[in-house]
N, C-alpha and C positions, 0 to 999 in steps of 0.2 A: 589263167592268170587274169586279174581284172585291175583296171586303173581305179584307185580309190580316191586319189586327189591329183589335181593338175595345177601347175603354176607356170604359165608361159610355156617354155620349152622343157620344163621339168615335170616328171610324173612320179607318183608313189604307187607302185604295183603290188598287189597282194599275191605272193607266190603260192602260199598255202597258209593255214592257220598259224599265226605267230611269226611269219617270215614275209618281210616287205623288201622290195627292191626300189632303190632311188635311181632314176634314169634321167639323163639329159640328152635330148634329141635321140632317144632310143638306146643310148649307150649307158651301161651300168656304171654308176658312180659310187654307190654304197649299198650296204645291206643293213636293215634294221630288224632286230630279233626281239620278240616280246616273250613274256613268261608263258604264253599260250602254246609255244612250239614244243614239239617232242624232241628231246635231245638227239635221238638216233637219226631223225630226219634232218635236223639242223646241221649236223657236221658236214654233210655233203654240200649244202648251200654255202656254208662258210668257207669251205676250202676250194671250191671251183671258181672259175672266172677271174682269178687273180686280183680280186678287189681287196685293197688294204683297209678300207673303212668298213668295219663291222661295228654297229652301234647296238648296244643292249639297253632296252627300256622295259618297263613293267607291263604297260597296257597298250592297246591299239590307239587310244587317244594320245598317249605319250609318243607313239610312232608318228602320228600325224603332226604333232607339235614339233618333234625333232626334224621332220621333213621341212616344215616351214622355216625353222631356224637354219638348217643346212642351206636351203635355197637362198635365204637372205644373206648368209655369210659368203657364199660363193658368187653372189651377184655383184659384190663390191669390187 
């Protein structure tokens, strides 16, 4: 897993192709899934960790944009 974007205490980690994890201080806050993910692999990531926020977007660029929006919304 690699950090693809950072905003203060928030990170967007790429779990695998098409699956991103939004974390705050290392704690999972949401999952972002793009069209690049394989459906069989995605199911496991969507169901584990008890995360209610699963965000579906089309591209990796959309995932980065949604990360910025999410951080902005939750910082208020």
